[in-house]
Residue frames relative to the residue before (quaternion, step in Angstrom):
aa qw qx qy qz dx dy dz
M 1.0000 0.0000 0.0000 0.0000 0.00 0.00 0.00
A 0.6365 -0.5286 0.3846 0.4092 3.59 -1.22 0.36
T 0.3227 -0.7608 0.5355 0.1744 3.55 -1.03 0.77
R 0.5140 -0.6227 0.4910 0.3269 3.51 -1.23 0.48
Y 0.2521 -0.7853 0.5506 0.1286 3.58 -0.80 1.01
E 0.1064 -0.7745 0.6222 0.0418 3.54 -0.93 0.98
P 0.3256 -0.7753 0.5032 0.1991 3.62 -0.37 1.19
T 0.1427 -0.7717 0.6154 0.0734 3.53 -1.13 0.72
G 0.7773 0.3022 -0.2357 0.4988 3.54 -1.03 0.74
R 0.6383 -0.5554 0.3774 0.3764 3.54 -1.21 0.49
L 0.6599 0.4987 -0.3097 0.4689 3.59 0.92 -0.91
G 0.6532 0.5247 -0.3194 0.4426 3.58 0.92 -0.84
R 0.6652 0.4927 -0.3049 0.4709 3.58 0.98 -0.81
I 0.6482 0.5196 -0.3267 0.4506 3.60 0.99 -0.82
V 0.6757 0.4857 -0.2918 0.4716 3.58 0.90 -0.97
N 0.6466 0.5234 -0.3199 0.4534 3.58 0.98 -0.85
T 0.6647 0.4938 -0.3047 0.4707 3.60 0.92 -0.88
L 0.6538 0.5134 -0.3138 0.4588 3.58 0.94 -0.86
E 0.6639 0.5200 -0.2970 0.4479 3.55 0.91 -0.95
E 0.7190 0.4440 -0.2626 0.4658 3.58 0.75 -1.01
S 0.6272 0.5302 -0.3361 0.4611 3.59 1.10 -0.70
M 0.6590 0.5024 -0.3116 0.4650 3.58 0.97 -0.84
I 0.6404 0.5152 -0.3399 0.4570 3.61 0.93 -0.78
A 0.6558 0.4990 -0.3076 0.4758 3.59 0.96 -0.88
F 0.6565 0.5132 -0.3121 0.4563 3.59 0.94 -0.89
L 0.6683 0.5131 -0.3027 0.4455 3.58 0.88 -0.93
L 0.6495 0.5029 -0.3115 0.4777 3.59 0.96 -0.86
G 0.6769 0.4954 -0.2935 0.4585 3.58 0.92 -0.92
A 0.6661 0.5043 -0.3076 0.4554 3.58 0.93 -0.88
M 0.6397 0.5165 -0.3282 0.4650 3.61 0.95 -0.82
T 0.6709 0.4992 -0.2986 0.4599 3.58 0.90 -0.92
L 0.6698 0.5058 -0.2993 0.4538 3.57 0.91 -0.92
L 0.6675 0.4957 -0.3112 0.4604 3.59 0.86 -0.92
T 0.6522 0.5119 -0.3176 0.4601 3.59 0.94 -0.86
F 0.6596 0.5160 -0.2993 0.4573 3.59 0.93 -0.91
V 0.6739 0.4920 -0.2995 0.4627 3.58 0.86 -0.99
N 0.6654 0.5096 -0.3124 0.4472 3.58 0.92 -0.88
V 0.6376 0.5137 -0.3312 0.4690 3.61 1.01 -0.76
V 0.6427 0.5183 -0.3192 0.4652 3.59 0.94 -0.88
L 0.6774 0.4946 -0.2985 0.4553 3.59 0.85 -0.96
R 0.6836 0.5106 -0.2933 0.4313 3.56 0.94 -0.83
Y 0.7817 0.3717 -0.1848 0.4654 3.57 0.82 -1.01
L 0.7321 0.3962 -0.2441 0.4975 3.59 1.14 -0.48
F 0.8074 0.2402 -0.1082 0.5280 3.59 1.04 -0.74
N 0.3893 -0.7464 0.4604 0.2817 3.59 1.32 0.09
H 0.5834 0.5227 -0.3733 0.4971 3.54 1.03 0.90
S 0.0405 -0.8028 0.5943 0.0261 3.56 -1.15 0.51
M 0.4340 -0.6477 0.5546 0.2908 3.54 -1.25 0.51
I 0.3199 -0.8043 0.4641 0.1879 3.56 -0.11 1.30
W 0.6812 0.4961 -0.2978 0.4485 3.57 1.10 -0.56
S 0.5162 0.6878 -0.4135 0.2992 3.60 1.17 -0.33
L 0.6121 0.5550 -0.3620 0.4315 3.63 1.05 -0.69
E 0.6652 0.4863 -0.3145 0.4713 3.59 0.92 -0.84
V 0.6358 0.5243 -0.3317 0.4592 3.58 1.01 -0.76
I 0.6389 0.5210 -0.3212 0.4661 3.58 0.99 -0.85
L 0.6422 0.5173 -0.3257 0.4624 3.60 0.98 -0.82
I 0.6395 0.5172 -0.3174 0.4721 3.58 1.01 -0.81
L 0.6758 0.4969 -0.2937 0.4585 3.55 0.90 -0.95
F 0.6368 0.5256 -0.3249 0.4612 3.57 1.06 -0.76
A 0.6348 0.5142 -0.3331 0.4708 3.58 1.01 -0.78
W 0.6303 0.5189 -0.3261 0.4765 3.59 0.99 -0.78
L 0.6591 0.5257 -0.3085 0.4405 3.56 0.96 -0.91
V 0.6381 0.5289 -0.3276 0.4537 3.58 0.98 -0.83
I 0.6907 0.4788 -0.2912 0.4569 3.59 0.85 -0.93
F 0.6318 0.4970 -0.3255 0.4980 3.59 1.03 -0.74
G 0.6462 0.5450 -0.3209 0.4270 3.55 1.03 -0.80
V 0.6062 0.5554 -0.3642 0.4376 3.59 1.06 -0.66
S 0.6863 0.4631 -0.2851 0.4829 3.59 0.85 -0.94
Y 0.6287 0.5424 -0.3262 0.4518 3.56 1.04 -0.80
A 0.6543 0.5146 -0.3071 0.4613 3.57 1.02 -0.79
F 0.6111 0.5218 -0.3429 0.4865 3.57 1.10 -0.65
K 0.6428 0.5601 -0.3151 0.4169 3.54 0.99 -0.86
I 0.7958 0.2872 -0.1406 0.5143 3.58 0.86 -0.96
T 0.4484 -0.7020 0.4349 0.3419 3.60 1.29 0.25
A 0.3892 0.7329 -0.4660 0.3069 3.56 0.75 1.10
N 0.4694 0.6604 -0.4619 0.3607 3.59 1.21 0.03
L 0.4076 -0.7190 0.5114 0.2353 3.56 -0.91 0.94
G 0.0708 0.7944 -0.6003 0.0596 3.58 -1.11 0.62
V 0.4699 -0.6490 0.5177 0.2999 3.54 -1.32 0.17
D 0.0334 -0.8183 0.5735 -0.0214 3.59 -0.66 1.12
A 0.2493 0.8067 -0.5061 0.1757 3.58 1.19 0.51
V 0.6980 0.4406 -0.2681 0.4968 3.60 1.07 -0.73
T 0.7046 0.4746 -0.2856 0.4435 3.58 0.78 -0.98
A 0.6031 0.5911 -0.3587 0.3978 3.58 1.12 -0.58
I 0.6970 0.4523 -0.2826 0.4793 3.59 1.14 -0.51
L 0.5338 0.6233 -0.4048 0.4034 3.58 1.28 -0.03
P 0.5484 -0.5713 0.4689 0.3912 3.61 -1.16 0.35
D 0.7341 -0.4395 0.2814 0.4344 3.58 -1.25 0.28
R 0.6663 0.4920 -0.3061 0.4694 3.59 0.92 -0.88
G 0.6504 0.5165 -0.3191 0.4566 3.59 0.98 -0.78
R 0.6454 0.5130 -0.3193 0.4672 3.57 1.01 -0.81
R 0.6441 0.5210 -0.3211 0.4589 3.58 1.02 -0.81
I 0.6573 0.5033 -0.3090 0.4682 3.59 0.95 -0.87
A 0.6505 0.5097 -0.3106 0.4696 3.58 0.97 -0.87
A 0.6453 0.5173 -0.3235 0.4597 3.61 0.99 -0.77
I 0.6501 0.5080 -0.3146 0.4694 3.59 1.00 -0.82
V 0.6486 0.5091 -0.3187 0.4676 3.59 0.93 -0.87
A 0.6566 0.5049 -0.3085 0.4678 3.59 0.94 -0.89
A 0.6478 0.5228 -0.3184 0.4535 3.57 1.01 -0.80
L 0.6586 0.5080 -0.3074 0.4623 3.60 0.96 -0.83
I 0.6362 0.5068 -0.3234 0.4835 3.57 1.04 -0.78
T 0.6523 0.5131 -0.3150 0.4605 3.58 1.00 -0.80
I 0.6076 0.5343 -0.3489 0.4729 3.59 1.08 -0.67
A 0.6475 0.5072 -0.3223 0.4686 3.59 0.93 -0.85
Y 0.6484 0.5088 -0.3131 0.4719 3.58 0.97 -0.83
A 0.6499 0.5130 -0.3180 0.4619 3.60 0.96 -0.85
L 0.6317 0.5214 -0.3322 0.4677 3.61 1.02 -0.70
L 0.6479 0.4919 -0.3140 0.4896 3.61 0.98 -0.79
L 0.6329 0.5273 -0.3258 0.4640 3.58 1.03 -0.80
L 0.6453 0.5182 -0.3210 0.4603 3.59 0.99 -0.82
K 0.6508 0.5098 -0.3181 0.4640 3.59 0.94 -0.84
G 0.6774 0.4946 -0.2877 0.4622 3.55 0.90 -0.95
S 0.6382 0.5295 -0.3211 0.4573 3.57 1.03 -0.78
W 0.6570 0.5038 -0.3074 0.4691 3.55 0.95 -0.90
D 0.6754 0.5060 -0.2988 0.4455 3.58 0.89 -0.95
Y 0.6490 0.4938 -0.3257 0.4785 3.62 1.09 -0.59
W 0.7356 0.4537 -0.2390 0.4426 3.58 0.90 -0.99
A 0.5855 0.6568 -0.3650 0.3041 3.57 0.97 -0.89
P 0.6711 0.4946 -0.3442 0.4320 3.69 0.77 -0.81
F 0.6400 0.5220 -0.3344 0.4539 3.59 1.07 -0.64
A 0.7031 0.4117 -0.2490 0.5236 3.58 1.25 -0.36
A 0.4728 -0.6838 0.4145 0.3702 3.58 1.35 0.27
L 0.4998 0.6145 -0.4453 0.4174 3.56 1.06 0.81
E 0.5410 -0.6371 0.4513 0.3128 3.57 -1.28 0.24
R 0.4801 -0.6244 0.5349 0.3058 3.51 -1.18 0.67
T 0.4927 -0.6182 0.5028 0.3498 3.55 -1.27 0.25
S 0.3991 -0.6823 0.5554 0.2582 3.52 -1.20 0.57
G 0.6002 0.5293 -0.4243 0.4237 3.57 -1.19 0.40
K 0.4596 -0.7141 0.4627 0.2543 3.55 -0.92 0.95
W 0.8058 0.2439 -0.1208 0.5259 3.59 0.84 -0.94
F 0.8009 0.0944 -0.0250 0.5907 3.56 0.90 -0.92
P 0.5622 -0.6311 0.4070 0.3465 3.61 -0.99 0.79
T 0.1144 -0.7948 0.5944 0.0431 3.55 -0.93 0.97
G 0.7660 -0.1428 0.1096 0.6171 3.56 1.34 0.07
F 0.5250 -0.6042 0.4776 0.3622 3.54 -1.23 -0.49
D 0.4112 -0.7214 0.5174 0.2067 3.54 -1.04 0.90
E 0.2956 -0.7899 0.5143 0.1557 3.60 -0.40 1.21
R 0.6149 0.5629 -0.3469 0.4297 3.60 1.23 -0.24
T 0.3642 0.7566 -0.4786 0.2565 3.59 1.28 0.07
R 0.3576 -0.7441 0.5290 0.1962 3.57 -0.82 0.99
D 0.4392 -0.7072 0.4983 0.2424 3.57 -0.77 1.07
Q 0.0055 -0.8056 0.5918 -0.0283 3.57 -0.76 1.08
A 0.2673 0.8093 -0.4863 0.1924 3.58 1.21 0.51
F 0.6315 0.5564 -0.3401 0.4196 3.61 1.17 -0.41
Y 0.5017 0.6565 -0.4356 0.3572 3.62 1.22 -0.15
V 0.1014 -0.8017 0.5883 0.0296 3.58 -0.94 0.89
T 0.6114 -0.5340 0.4305 0.3945 3.55 -1.29 0.20
E 0.6585 -0.5471 0.3495 0.3806 3.55 -1.26 0.33
Q 0.8558 0.0652 0.0354 0.5120 3.59 0.73 -1.06
V 0.5498 0.6342 -0.4072 0.3601 3.61 1.14 -0.37
P 0.3851 -0.7370 0.4997 0.2424 3.62 -0.66 1.03
Q 0.5373 -0.6130 0.4707 0.3376 3.57 -1.16 0.58
V 0.2521 -0.7397 0.6072 0.1434 3.57 -0.85 0.99
R 0.2019 -0.8607 0.4529 0.1156 3.52 0.31 1.31
W 0.6463 0.5247 -0.3321 0.4435 3.59 1.01 -0.70
L 0.7254 0.4170 -0.2416 0.4914 3.58 1.19 -0.46
F 0.8106 0.1937 -0.0764 0.5474 3.59 1.01 -0.83
G 0.3602 0.7614 -0.4834 0.2381 3.60 1.17 0.26
W 0.5914 0.5937 -0.3635 0.4071 3.59 1.16 -0.47
L 0.5669 0.6151 -0.3797 0.3950 3.57 1.25 -0.28
E 0.5892 0.6270 -0.3637 0.3569 3.59 1.09 -0.71
P 0.7324 0.3669 -0.2631 0.5096 3.67 0.76 -0.84
L 0.6377 0.5649 -0.3308 0.4061 3.58 1.15 -0.52
I 0.8442 0.1214 -0.0243 0.5215 3.61 0.77 -0.98
N 0.7472 0.3984 -0.2222 0.4833 3.62 1.17 -0.33
Q 0.5253 -0.6817 0.3835 0.3351 3.58 1.21 0.64
G 0.7016 -0.4990 0.2584 0.4382 3.54 1.05 0.76
E 0.4829 0.6590 -0.4435 0.3685 3.60 1.26 -0.04
V 0.4611 -0.6989 0.4843 0.2536 3.55 -1.01 0.90
Y 0.3524 -0.7153 0.5644 0.2135 3.55 -0.94 0.89
E 0.3224 -0.7412 0.5561 0.1934 3.58 -0.83 0.98
K 0.7640 0.1565 -0.1021 0.6175 3.56 1.16 -0.60
L 0.6811 -0.4663 0.3515 0.4418 3.56 -1.29 0.15
P 0.4334 -0.7043 0.4881 0.2791 3.64 -0.73 0.96
R 0.5603 -0.6465 0.4105 0.3156 3.54 -1.02 0.82
V 0.5199 0.6461 -0.4175 0.3715 3.58 1.19 -0.40
V 0.6252 0.5629 -0.3431 0.4177 3.61 1.10 -0.63
P 0.7470 0.3699 -0.2633 0.4856 3.65 0.61 -0.94
Y 0.6521 0.5402 -0.3113 0.4314 3.59 1.12 -0.66
V 0.5195 0.6660 -0.4163 0.3365 3.60 1.19 -0.35
I 0.5428 0.6202 -0.4028 0.3982 3.60 1.22 -0.38
L 0.5659 0.6230 -0.3910 0.3726 3.61 1.13 -0.48
P 0.7434 0.3500 -0.2503 0.5120 3.64 0.65 -0.93
V 0.6363 0.5240 -0.3425 0.4509 3.59 1.00 -0.74
G 0.6851 0.4810 -0.2853 0.4668 3.58 0.87 -0.93
S 0.6453 0.5140 -0.3235 0.4635 3.59 1.01 -0.77
A 0.6371 0.5060 -0.3308 0.4782 3.60 1.02 -0.74
L 0.6555 0.5054 -0.3187 0.4618 3.57 0.99 -0.77
I 0.6218 0.5228 -0.3363 0.4764 3.59 1.06 -0.73
L 0.6436 0.5098 -0.3221 0.4713 3.62 0.96 -0.85
F 0.6324 0.5331 -0.3256 0.4582 3.60 0.98 -0.85
R 0.6963 0.4672 -0.2829 0.4657 3.61 0.86 -0.94
V 0.6439 0.5140 -0.3369 0.4558 3.60 0.99 -0.72
V 0.6417 0.5064 -0.3187 0.4797 3.57 0.98 -0.83
Q 0.6312 0.5352 -0.3138 0.4655 3.55 1.04 -0.86
A 0.6681 0.4886 -0.2958 0.4768 3.59 0.95 -0.88
T 0.6347 0.5296 -0.3351 0.4520 3.61 1.01 -0.77
I 0.6272 0.5181 -0.3320 0.4775 3.58 1.00 -0.77
G 0.6361 0.5303 -0.3247 0.4569 3.57 1.04 -0.79
I 0.6381 0.5122 -0.3248 0.4743 3.59 1.02 -0.77
L 0.6669 0.5054 -0.3023 0.4566 3.58 0.93 -0.90
R 0.7029 0.4498 -0.2598 0.4860 3.58 1.08 -0.72
G 0.4932 -0.6884 0.4082 0.3409 3.55 1.26 -0.26
T 0.5025 0.6674 -0.4233 0.3506 3.59 1.24 0.26
R 0.7690 0.1245 -0.1240 0.6146 3.60 1.29 -0.08
A 0.5065 -0.7030 0.4291 0.2554 3.57 -1.11 0.73
S 0.8096 -0.0794 0.1074 0.5715 3.60 0.97 -0.82
L 0.6241 -0.5306 0.4180 0.3927 3.54 -1.35 -0.11
I 0.7429 0.3928 -0.1994 0.5041 3.59 1.20 -0.45
V 0.4969 -0.6053 0.5205 0.3402 3.53 -1.29 0.34
S 0.3241 -0.7779 0.5150 0.1571 3.57 -0.85 1.01
H 0.8626 0.1061 -0.0871 0.4870 3.54 -1.18 0.73
E 0.1590 0.8165 -0.5388 0.1332 3.59 1.02 0.77
A 0.6772 0.4874 -0.2999 0.4625 3.61 0.84 -0.96
E 0.6503 0.5187 -0.3250 0.4499 3.61 0.92 -0.86
D 0.6510 0.5096 -0.3156 0.4658 3.60 0.96 -0.84
A 0.6577 0.5097 -0.3205 0.4528 3.59 0.96 -0.85
V 0.6509 0.5020 -0.3185 0.4720 3.60 0.97 -0.82
A 0.6467 0.5238 -0.3218 0.4515 3.57 0.96 -0.84
E 0.6378 0.5218 -0.3290 0.4612 3.59 1.02 -0.77
V 0.6599 0.5057 -0.3100 0.4612 3.59 0.96 -0.87
V 0.6463 0.5188 -0.3097 0.4660 3.58 0.97 -0.90
A 0.6614 0.5094 -0.3055 0.4580 3.57 0.90 -0.90
A 0.6539 0.5116 -0.3158 0.4592 3.57 0.98 -0.82
R 0.6689 0.4966 -0.3015 0.4638 3.57 0.96 -0.86
E 0.6457 0.5126 -0.3213 0.4658 3.57 0.99 -0.81
G 0.6405 0.5213 -0.3227 0.4624 3.56 1.03 -0.77
K 0.6583 0.4979 -0.3123 0.4704 3.58 0.99 -0.82
Q 0.6459 0.5086 -0.3343 0.4608 3.60 0.98 -0.77
A 0.6319 0.5224 -0.3430 0.4583 3.61 1.00 -0.74
V 0.6500 0.5061 -0.3225 0.4662 3.57 0.98 -0.81
D 0.6508 0.5211 -0.3186 0.4510 3.59 0.98 -0.84
I 0.6510 0.5037 -0.3191 0.4697 3.61 0.99 -0.85
Y 0.6501 0.5137 -0.3166 0.4619 3.58 0.96 -0.84
S 0.6777 0.5013 -0.2959 0.4493 3.58 0.92 -0.91
S 0.6270 0.5649 -0.3460 0.4100 3.58 1.07 -0.68
H 0.6759 0.4864 -0.2754 0.4804 3.59 1.22 -0.47
L 0.5861 0.5729 -0.3743 0.4337 3.57 1.27 -0.10
P 0.5892 -0.5401 0.4456 0.4032 3.59 -1.21 0.42
P 0.6477 -0.5461 0.3588 0.3919 3.59 -1.10 0.62
S 0.6538 0.5365 -0.3240 0.4240 3.60 0.99 -0.78
E 0.7286 0.4326 -0.2453 0.4710 3.64 1.13 -0.53
R 0.5272 0.6402 -0.4140 0.3753 3.59 1.27 -0.10
T 0.2739 -0.7648 0.5638 0.1492 3.56 -1.11 0.72
């Protein structure tokens, strides 16, 4: 089952607070926008046409934050049919190998995320096919790209126009804003995977994944049904006046 995470150190507490606050905010904002839009549509025959795109953006942010959060509390699902039959030392070695492979994948994900986001921020992609070897000066500036329907929040993001868009006014929210979750989220995933790997090396956690998740869920359902059946059998022997 998922474990409770206790942050240690100042950086750990800051990242943990930011992560959990963002997840709570994203869930709340998605729920609020959906509720308001439903009320407007069915009671006032009106809708916020941009709300669907905003909800999609928030959901994408939530998924990426959720990946790192799942690494943090050991909630990612995985298959342990092979590792479960290994001795303790074998399971530990397999967990370390899996963690190192995951770190390599997270590094590639971070590079790819930066290379995708950088042009929208008027920055350069990295050179190198697998690992960054520098910055590509031939990167095409895409800072002028905007979202389809989300209005520009000028009081919040107006500073971007002179910084990356040569002073041109954005009519819609620039794509650099929603896309920033890609490098930020990838960096957070890398941070959590490295943190989990250190935990495996120190012996404070067994693996990157939750073990026997399906078995535990089935056991809980069976226990609940057996408990309900026992209550029903007991109630059937009571006088009608005492049954609930």
